[in-house]
N, C-alpha and C positions, 0 to 999 in steps of 0.2 A: 361741864367745864365753863365757868364764865367767860363773858367774851371780853372782859378787861386783860384777861393773861395772854391772849392772841397777840404774838410779835408783829410789828409792823415791816411787813414783807418788802416795802419800797425802800425803807432804809436799809436793809440787809442786803437787797441786791445794789443799792447805790455803793455800799461799803466794799463789796467783792470788788465793784467795777472799779473803784477807785486804787485798790490795791494792785488790780490788774495794770494799771497805768503807770506804777510805780511811785504815787503820791503817798503822803503820809494819811495816816487813818484818823477819824474824827477823835479818837480817844486822847487823854491827854498823858500819854505813858511815853516812855524816854526810847520809842521804837525810831529808829533810822529809816531815812528814806532812800531808796535806789537811787541815787545819782550816779552817771557813768562817768565824770571827771575823774583825772587823776588827782587832783589837788583835793578835790573832796575825800577820796579814798584813801588816801596819806592820812588826812586830820582824822579821819573817823578811827585808823589803826592805831594813831598816836594817842588818841582818848581811851580807846579799849585797853590799852598797854598799861596806861597809866590807873586807871580802874583796877586791874587785876595785881599792879604793884600796891597799890594801897590795900589791898583785902589780902595778898600773900605775902607781901615783902619781897626782898630781894632775890627770892628763890625761883621765879618765874625767867625762862629763858626764852627768846623767840624760837620758834620750830623751824626746823630745817627743811626749806624746800624739797619736794621729792618730785623727781621729774616722771612724768606720766609714761608709762609704756607705751611703745608705739606698736600695735599688733597690724601684724600683716593680713591685709585683706585678701581673701581667696581670688585668684585669677579667674575670670570666666572660660569655660570649658568650649572649646572648639571641638566640634564633631564636623569631620569629614567622612561624610556619608558616602561620596563617589571615589575615595582614596582608600578603600578598604583592601588590605595586602591579603588576597586569598592563600597564599603559599605560607606567610606567617601563621594563619590561622590554623591551617592544615599541619605545620609543625608543631604549634602548640598541644594539638591532640594527638601525635605520633610520637614526639619527642619526648622523654621524659625532662621534667625541671631539671634545670642545672645550678647547682649552688655555687656560691663565690669562694675561692679557696679560703677566706676568711672566716668562713662559717664552720660552727662545730657540726660534724657529722656524727647523727644519733645512729647507732648500728642496731641493726634490728634484733629483736630479741629471738634467738634462734631456739629450737628443741623444744617447743612447749607443748603440752598434751593435745591430743585431738580432741574436738568438741565431743567425740562419743564418749569421751571418759570425763564427765561433769565434776566429779568428787575428786578425781587426781589432780584436776586442773587447778582446782584451789588449795591442795594440798601442798604441804612442805616447799611453799614459794614465800623466803624471807622479803620481809615490807620493803628493804634496802635493795631488792635485787638489781632493778633499774640503775641504782646509782652506782654500781660497781664498774669496773672496767676489767681489761684484759691483764691478765699477769703473767710475765717471762719467770717460770718457776727455775729458770738458770740463774737468775740476777738474786743474790744473797745479800745485795747489800742494804735493803731495809731491815731484813733478820738480824745482822750482825752489827749493825751502825752504834748501838748502845753498847756494845763490848768495849772493852779495851783496847787501845790502839794496839798493843804489844799483841793481843790475840787476833785482830783481825784478819791477818796473813793465814790463819787456821780456821778461817770461817767454814769451811765445807765438813771439817772434822766436828767442830763444838755444834754445828747445825744437826749432823748425824747422830751425834751422842745425845742430844736434845729431844730424840724423836719418840718420846714415851717408852712406858716399860716394856719389857718383853712380853710378846702376847702367847698363849697357851693353844695349840690347834689341835683338836680332839684326832686320837688316832680311832678311825672306822673300819679298819681291815677285818677286826674280829666281827663286827656285827654284820659286814656285808659278806663274809664268808660263810655264817650260820643263818643267813635269812633263810626262811621257807622257800621263798621264790626261787633262789638258786639251789637248795637242796632238792627241790622238785625237779628242775633243769638238768641236773647232773642225773639224777634216776630215768629222765626220760631220754638221755641221750645215751645212757647205757644199755636201757631197752633196743634203742634202735640199733646200736652196734651189735649186740646179742642175736639179734634178728639177721643181721648182714652177714655175721661169721656162722650162721646157721646152729648156734648152740642151744641145747634143750630148755636150759632155764639161764637166769640172770646170774654171771659170774661175777662175787663179792669184790674179786681182786680187780675186775676191771671199774666198778665205781670208785676202788682205793686209787688207782691211776688218774683217773678222771678227776677226783678230789686234789690229789699232789699236782696236776697239771694246772688246776684253778687258783692253787696257792701261788704258783711262780708265775702264771698271768697277772695276779694281782700285784705280787710283790713286783713286777716290772712295771706296773701301770700306776701305781698308787704314788699319790705327792709325798713328799717327805719335808713339809716347811719349816724352814729354821729362821727365826726372828734373827738372829744374829748374821747370817747369810744376808737376810734383806737389808740390813742396815750397812754391811759392808758394800754389797751392792749398789744402794743409793749413793754412799759416797762416791765409788768409782763411776757411777753415770753422771755425776756432776763434772767430774773431770774429764770423762771420755765425749759425751754430748756436747760439752763446752767447747771442745776444740774443733767437732765438726759441724754443727748447728749454729746458727745465729741465735735462736730464740725458740722456745717452747711455748705456745700461749694457752693460756687457761682460764676460763672465767671465773671469778673467785664466786659469784652468786651461785652458779652450779655446783661448785663444790661444797657449799652450806646445805644444797638443798640433798647432797649423799647423806652427808654428817647427819640429817635430820633422820632420813630413812633408816641409816645403820642404828642411831641410838633406840629405834623402836622395836629391835630384836628380831625381824623379820629376814629370812634370807634375801638378798639382793643379787640380781642377776645382770650382770655386766654383759652388753652384746656389741662389742665393737666392731667397726669395718674392718677388713683385713687387706691391706696393700703392701704389708713388710712385715720381716721377720722380727722387726725392732715392736713392733703391736703387741708381741707376748708380753714383755716386760715393761712397756712404757705405761700400761695404765697402772699396774702394779706401782711402779714408780710415784706417778702422781698421787695415788692414795696414801703410799708411804709418807711423803711429804706432807698431806693434809692430815697425817695421826688417822687413818682409817685402815682398819684390818685387811691383809692382803687376802684375794679371794682364790680360790682352788681355778687353775687355768688349764683348758682342754689343747693339749697339743698334738701334733702329728707323730706319728711313731718314728717317723723318719728322723726326727731330731735328737731321737734316744740314742747317743755316739758318746764316746768317751769324753769324760769330762763336763761337756754340754749336758748330759742327760742328769749328772748330778746338781749342775749349777740350776735347770730349769725346774728339776723337782725340788730344791731347797727354795726356790721363790714361790712355789704352790702350781707348777706344772703336773698333770698326771697325762699319760701318754696313753693314745686309744690310736687304733688301726685306722688308716685312710679307707680301705673296705672293710666293712666288719666283717664280712664272710670268708677272708683272706683269700679271694679269688677263687674259691669253690662255689661249684653249683648248687651246693646244698648250705641251708642257714645254720650258721654256727650259733646254736641257741645257748651253749654254755658261755659264751664270750658276751653276747648280747646281756644276757640275763646278769652275768657278773659286771658289767658296765653298769647296767641299769640298778643294781643293787648299791654298789658304790656311790652314785650320785644320788640315789635317795637316803642314804646315811648320811652324805654331808650337808642335804638339804634337812633331813630331820634334826642336825645338831644345831641348825641356824646360820650356819657358814656361806659366805658370800661366794657365788660361781660365775666363772667367765667364760665364753665360748665364741666362738667366730661361726655366726649363722651362715655366713655364706660358704664354709668348709674350708677351702684353700684358697690362696691369694689372688685376686684377679690378675689376669694376664692380658686384659686389653684397657683397665681402666675404668668401664662400666662394673657396677656390681654384679657378682653373680646371683644367681636365684638361691633362694635359701634352702637349706637343708633341714627337715622337721627331726632328726633323730633324737638332738640332746634338747629342745623345745619339747619333745613329746615326753621325757623324763618330768620335766618340771611341771608339765600340765598335769600328767598323771600324779604325781606327788601330790598335787591340790585336789583333784577329784577325789583320790583316795582316802585323804583325811592325814597324810602323813604332815603336811604343814599348812597352816590356818590362811595362808596368804602370802606372797611374795612381790617384792617391787622389781618391774622390769626398766631397764634404763639401756637404752641406745646410745651409742657413743660413735662418732665419725672423727675420723684422724686423717688429716691431709697433709701433704708433703710438697714442698716447692720443688724436689728434685728425689726421686724414690732413691731409696737407700740402698737396697738389694740390686740396682742396676735394671737393665731391661729386660724384656721378656721376647727379646727378638727371635732368637734361635729356636723356642717353642711355637711362636706366630710363623716360621719359615717351616714348620714341620718336623724338627728335631726332637729327639725325646729327651724330656727332664733330665738335667743333671742330679745324679743322685748326690745327697747331702752326705759330706765326711768330714771327719777331723780337720785334716790339713786342708780341705777346700774351704772350710769355714776359716780357719786361719788366714788364708790368702785372702777372701772375701772382707775379713777385720781390717787387713794392712791396706786394702785399696780404699777402703772407708775413711781411714785415718789420712789418708793423702789428698783428701777432695773436700770441698764444701758443700754442703747442702741445704743451704740456706734457711728457713723458716720452717717450723712444725706447728699446726693449728688443731687441738682437741678441743671436740665441742662436748658435752655430756647433756644429755637430755633430761628433762624432768621426769623423774620417776613414776611411773604408773601401776596401780595396784592389778595383779594377775585375776584376783578374785570378781572386781568389779568389770573387768574386760569380758571374762566369761560368762559371768551374770547378764551383761549388756549383750552380748552376742546372743545367750540363750532366749533372752526378751523378745529380740527380734524374731526370732523362730518361733518362738512359742505364740505370738498372738493371734493365732487360729484355735488353740487349745481351748476345748469347751470349759464354762466356768466352773464344772464341779470339778476340774482337775487342777484347780488354783493350788499353787505350791512355789515355794521359792525357786528361781531357776536353777540354784546350784544342786538343789533336792532332787529336780527332772534328771540334771544332767548326772548325778550320782546312781539314779536308778536305770539310766538307758546306756551307761559306758561299762565296757569291760575293765576289769581291772588289771589287764596287761594293757602295757604301753606299745605303740610302734617300733618301739626300738627292739623290744623282744619278743612281740607277738603280734604283727603286723597283719596276719591274717585274721584275727580275733576281735580286731578293733572295729567298732561301727562307723559308719561314715560321717555321723556328725560331731565324732571324737577328731576324725583325720581333717573336717572341714575348720575346727577351732582352730588346731594345730596350725594348717595353713594359713588362714588369715590373719593369726596372731603374728607368723613369721614374717607376712608379707606386709603387715602393719609396721613392725619393726623395722624391716628394710627399707620403705618408703620414707618415713621417719630419718633415719640415718641419713638417707641420699638428701632429703630436702634439708637437710640441717649442716649440710656439708658446706665450710666456707671456702670461695674459690680462691687459689693462688694466682697470683700474676702470671705465672708459667703456663696455668692452665688458660687462661684466657688468649694469652699470644698465641699460643699452638691453635687454639679454636679459631681465633682470626685469621690466620694462614691456611687453613683447610677451608674453610667455609667462604673467604672473600678476596684472598690475594695468592691464590696459588701459584700466578705468575710473578709475582713480586710486589714490592711496594716500596715507597720511600719512607724515611723515619718520619718525617712531617704527618704525612696521611695517617702512617700507622698510629700514631702519638694521637691524632685526632680520633680517628674509629677506635681505640683502646679506650678512650675517655667516655665515648658515647655508648659503648656495651657496657662499659663498667656501670653507668648510670642507668641501663636498661635493666641490669640485673638487680639494682638493687631497687629499682621501683617494683619488681616482681618479688620483693620481700626476701632477697637470698642476699647473704652477705660475703664480703670479699676479706681475705686474709693478708692483707697488707694496708698501707697508707703514705701519705707523701704526695709529692708532685708527680703527673703522669709523664712527664719526659724521663726523671730519673727512675721511674717505677719501670717504664719500658726498656730502659738501657738496663736495667738489673735483670729483669726478665729475660735478655738476649744473651746476658752472660751466664744465667743459669741455665739455658736451654744448649747453650755452648756452640761452638761453629760447624760442628758435625749434623746439627738439625736447622740450622738458621746460618746460611752463608749471606757474604754481602760481597757487592763488586759494582763499579762505577756504572751510573745510569748512561743509555745511549743518547741521551738528549744534550751531553755535554754541559751540563748545568752544574759540575762539581758535586752532585748530589749521591749519596749510596742506594743503590736498589738492594733490599733484602729479600732474598729467594730462601724458601723454605724445602728441604731436600725430599724431593718427591720420589726417589730410588728404593728399593728394597735393600735390606730390611728397615733402615732408619727412617721410612715414613710410619713403620709400625710405632717406634718410640713416641714420635710425634704426636700421632692419633692418640696413643694411652694419654697424654696429657690432654688433649684437647677433648676426650670423652666426657670427662668430669663436667662438662659445662651443658651437655647435650640435654639433660633432665630439665634447665631452666627454660627452653624453648621448646619441649619435646610435644606437648599437645598443640602449640599453634603450628609446628612443623607438618603434626599428623593431618590438621584441619585444611592446610594449605595443599599440601598433596592430593588431599580429596577434591578441592576446587579443581586443581590444575587437572585432575584425571575426569572430572565429570564435565568441565568447561571445554576439554582438548586444547587448552592453551600451550603454546610452543614458549619454552623460556628463551629460545636463542633468539626471538625477537625483541627481548627487553632493552637492547642496544639501540633499536632503531625508534625513531622519535617522528612521528608517533608509530606506536608498535603495529607491525603489520598483522598479527593476530587480532581477530574479531573478540568483543567483550559477550561472550554466549551466558543467558541466564540459564541457571539449574535451579532445582528446589533444594530446599533446606534439608528435608528428609532425607534425599537421597545423599546429598553431601555427607550427612550425619551417619548414614547408612555406610558408605564406602571408609569412613574414619574410623568406624566400629570394626570393619573387617582388616584394617592396616593395623590396628591396636591387636585385634585377636591373633594377627600374623606375627607381630615383635613380642608376642607375651613372654619368649624366652629371653628377651633383650632386656626388657623394664618393668618397673611396676607404675603403671598409669596413673592410679589413684589408691588409696588406702581401700580396705575392705568394706569400711563403713559407709564409703561412698558409692554412688552409683556413676559409672563411666560414662553414659550418656548424656548425664546432667553436665558434668566437667565439660565433655565436647561440645555440649549446647552454648556454654557459658564463654568457651574460647572463641568459638564464631560470633557470639554478638560481640567480644572485644575487638575481635579484627574489623567487623562494620562498625563498631565505634571509632577505630583509628583508620576507617576509611579506605583500608586496604581492599575490603571489598563493599559493595554498594547493596543495598537492600529495596527490593521494589515490591509492592503488593497491588495488584491488579484489581483481583476480586471482589475486595471491601469497599465498603460505601466511602465516599469521600468526606462525609461528615465527622469523621473520626481521625484523630493524626497518628501517625504512625509510633509516637510515644505511647497514646492510648490503647493502641492495639498490641503492643506489646506488652505491657502492663496487664491488660487483661488475659492474654495468653498465661502469663506467668500464675497469675491468681485463679486461673480455671484449673489448670495443671496443679497447682499445690493443693487446692481444695479437693479435686476429684469429685466434682458434682455430676457422677454418674447414678444411672438408677440402677439400684442395687436387684430391682426385680429382671432387669436386661441381662444382669451377671458382667455387668460392665460395657454392655455394646450401646453404642449411641447412633443416633441418625445423623445422617450427613446435612445438619441444618446449619446455619451462617456461623454458631458458634464453634462446631466442630472444622469448618473450612477454614476458620479464620487464620489458624496456625501454618495449616498445609498451603497456603497460597503464597507463601513468601517466598522471593526468587533473589537468587544471590547471583551476582556478576563482580567480575575483577575490575578493580579501578585502573583501566589502561591510559587515564587522561594525566596521571601523576606520575612524574619521575621517582619521586620519593617513595610511594606506595610500590612500586614495581621493583625499586631494588630492595625493599624489605621483603616483598614475596619472593624472589630470587634468594634473598639469603635464609628465609626460612625453610625453602624447598632443601636447600645445601645441609641443614643440620641433621636430617636422616638419611640422604642421598647414597653415603657409599656403602649402608649396611642395607637398604632396600635393592643396591646391586649385587652383595652378597646373597641375598634370598633368590635373587632372578638366576645368578650361576648356578644354585642349588636345584632350582627349578628346574630348569635346562637339563642338569645332570640326571636328576630323577626320572623326566620323561624318556631321555636316551638310555640309560642305563638298568634301572630298575626292573626291566621285563623278566629277567629270571631272579632267584633269590641270591645276596650277596651279603659276605659279612661285613658287619658295619665296620671293621678297620680298615679293611680293602676299599669300601666305598669312599669312605674320607679321604682315605689316601689319593686314589685316582680324582676326586673333586678336589682337592687341595692342590695337586698338580696341574689341574685344568686352569684354576682361577690365578696362579703364576704365571702359566702361560700366556695368559689373555694380558697379562700386565706386562711381559716380557713384548710381546708381539705390540703392545699400547693399542689393544683391542677396548680393554676395561677403561672406562671413565674414570674411576677411582682406584688406584694403587692399592690403598688400605681395605679394599673389597676382598683380598686374598687371605686375610688374616684367619688363621685355622680356628681361632676360637669362635668369630663371629659365623664360620661355615658349619661348627658343630650345633651350634645353638639354631642354625635355620634347619638342620637336619631332625631336631627335636621338636623344632616348632610343625614340621610337615608331620611328624608322628603323631602330635598333639592334636593336630587338626582331622586325624583319620586318614591322611591320603598316602602314607608311609606304615607298612605293619613291621611290629617289632618283635621277634620272639627269641627265645635262648635255645640253643640246639648244642647240649654239653657245657663246654665252656665259650662258645662263642655266642656272640649276639648277631642275629640274621635279619637283614632287611630285605622288604618287598614292597612291593606298591600294591596297594589294595585292589582286589578284584571286583569292587562293588562299579557298575555299571556307571555310576557317577561321578566317580573319583577322578578320571580322566578328565572331565568335562570343568570339575572344580578347579585341577591343576592347570590347564590352560586358561582358564579365567584369571588364576593369580598371574601367569606368565604374561598375560595381555596387560594387566594392571600395571604391573612393575616395567614391562618394556614402556609403555606411556610416560610412566613417572621419569625414565632415564634419559629419554629423548629431550 
C-alpha cells in the first residue's frame, strides 16, 4: 500500500475534537453549529420549516409535541435485620395462604385416577375438563330458554320428553337359570339334602322342587327396567327434589368422562357411597338427565315391599338378601350361585352395574369397611373371560342435612326399625315439610379393571423367574379358581381374595378423599374438637374460615361458596337448635354464646356430621398422638404459659412404630392409604410435614456438623429410594455412618410456640373420642371375656357400660358410647388376635385368646390408650 494513501491522523483528531466542542466542521457543507441560545434555535427551526415547505409544499404540518413519560424510579429497599417478626414467619409456615374475597378460587380437581393406573389417568379426560364448572341439575333455565315463552312453564315435561329414545334392556333370566354353574349347584344341594334325609338315592322330585324354588327366587330378585317409568320418575324428581333441596351439584366434565366410557361398549361399574335411601335413585336420575343408560342397581331385600318394589325394580333395582345365607349356619349354595349367575349375565350383555361397596348405610358418618361379595363377581367375570374389561367408577354423595333423619336410636342400642309401606309414606311426608339444603355428587375418573389387576399382579410377580415370563392376566387365570368368593369362598385362592380386598379398599379410599365437605360438616367438627364449652359467633367465624383454608391446602374441596359470615349462619340453621343452641354470654357484652348439645342421643347426630372431616387430618392426628405417647406430654398443661410439661426428645423410629400400631388398631374404622402405597412412607411424610410446620422440632446430634439438616434429609431419602444394599448380604447392612444417619433423628414438641401448641391439641382431638371407645372395649375384654360369651350379649353389656360412663360423667367424650364404634372396636381386637370368634350353632361366641402373650398385648394397648386420654 503506498504511503500517499495514508490519511493525516492529526487532521482527523482535530476534526473530532472540534465536533465535540460544538463548533462547525472544516467542510463547506450546510451543517448547523450547536448553539445553545434560544434565538438561534428558533431561527434554525424557521429555516428548516421553510426548506421543507419549498420541497413538499403546504402539506407539511408541525409535529405535535409529545409529553415524555415520567417513569417511577424504584424506591430503595430498606432491610430491617433487627426487627424480624418471628411470629409472622412462623404463621407463614403453619397458616395457609389466605386469598382475598375478590380473588377467583379454583376448586381442586377431585376424583383423579391414582398414579398406580397411568393409562387410565390419561384416558377419558376431556381437554376442556378444567374449564367446566359445577352444574345444578335442578335448574333447567339454560335448557328451556330457547323455547317459546308459552312453553317455558312446562319446562320439566318438555325436558323429560326430550331425553332420548326408549332404551331396550335385555332379559337375562333364562340365561341365568340355564347356566352350568347354577345347574351344578342345584344338583349338589339336592345330594346334600338326600344325605340328610337318609335317602338311598337322589330323588328327582327333590331336584324339581329346588328348580322351582330357584325360579321363584329369581322372579323376586330380578330387575324389570322400564324406560317409561324412568322418564316419569325423572320428571317427578324434578318436582319433588326441587321442593326439598336447594341444588344438586354435579361437575359437567365428570359427566362427559362417563359418556366417553359408556360409548366404548364395556360394562361400567358405579360404586357410590351410601348415606341415604335417596342414593338408590339419585345416580340413575343423574345418568338419565345426561342421556346415559340406567344401570342395574343392587338393593336390599328389606325394600321389597308393596309399590316400592315395583318402583325400584322398574328403575333398575334387583333385590338381594342382607345376609346371603339367610341367617342359617349352612351356606346357601343355590342362592349364592343364582346371584352370581344373574350378575354375570348382566355383565356379559355389557350392561352397567351399580352397588354399594359398604353394604348398608353408614350409621356414624364414617365409611363402613368394604364388602367384597359383589365385587368378587366383577373380578371373577374378568378373570374367567366373560368380559374383556370393565370401567370402575367410584362416586361420592354428600348432603348438607341427612334426608333419612338421624340414627340416634340405633346408636343408643335400639334395634333397627323395619321398613314398611306406611313407614315409608310417613318418612316421605316428613321430608316434604323440611329443607335439606344442597347435595354434591362427585364422580371419579373411570379406571380400567384390567389395568388394575395386571398392575397388582406385576407388583407381586417381580420375583418370578425369567423362564415364567407371561402377561400378568394369564398368570392370574392359571392361578385362580373359576369360583368366586360369593358362591365358593372355600375354593378361592388367597391371591384372588387379596386382589378383591385391595380393589375394594382402593375404591373406598378414592370415594372418601374426593368427598366435598359441606358447611354443616365443618361446623359440627369445630364444635366437637375446639369449642365443646361454647364460642362466640365472631370467634366461630374466624376459626371456620381458617379451617376451611387448611382443608383446601390439603387438596380437598368444600361444597359451598360465599361470605364466611353468611355460610356460618346458614350452617347453624341447617344443624338446628336441637344440636347447636345459643344463650347470652356471661361477660355482659351482649354477645351470644353458641354451645353444642353434648347430651345423648343428640351428640351422636352432631358426631355424624363431624366424622366426615376426620380423614382430612387423620394421619396428622395419628402421628401427633404417637408423639404425645412417646414423650409423655400432658395436654392439660397447654393453657399454662410456659407449659409445665417439658419437651422430651424421642427417636423418629419409635414415633413411626407407635403410629403404625395405632393405624393397625383403627383398621376397622378407616382406610389410611390406598393399597398401592406403603403406610410407613405416608406416616414418614406426615411427620416431615409436622416438622416443617414447626409443631415438632428436629435434632440430630450424632452426625457431623459439616452437613446441614437439609442435606442429611435428602441423603436419607435418596439412600432409601435407591436401596443401595448389598445383595450378597440379603439386605443386611453394617452400622456405618450412612446407616446411623436416619436413626439419629430426635423429635420433640415445640412447647415455646403457643400457636403450635394449639394446633397440637386440635390434632389430638381429631380421633380422641374413637380412641376412648377402644379403651372402654379393652377394659371390658379384660374383665368379661375370661369365659366364653355370645357376641350379642358381650356387645350389649359393653354398650350399657359405655352409656353408664357418660351418665356418670366419667367418659371424657360422650360420643365414645356410639354402638357402631364399639362394634368396630370388637372387630379390631378380633383382627389383632386378642379375641377369638367362632360359631356354635346359630350363635357367634367370643373368648379371649389363651396364648400367654395375648394379655400382655392387651394391657399394652390399655396403657397406650390411657396415656392418650389424659
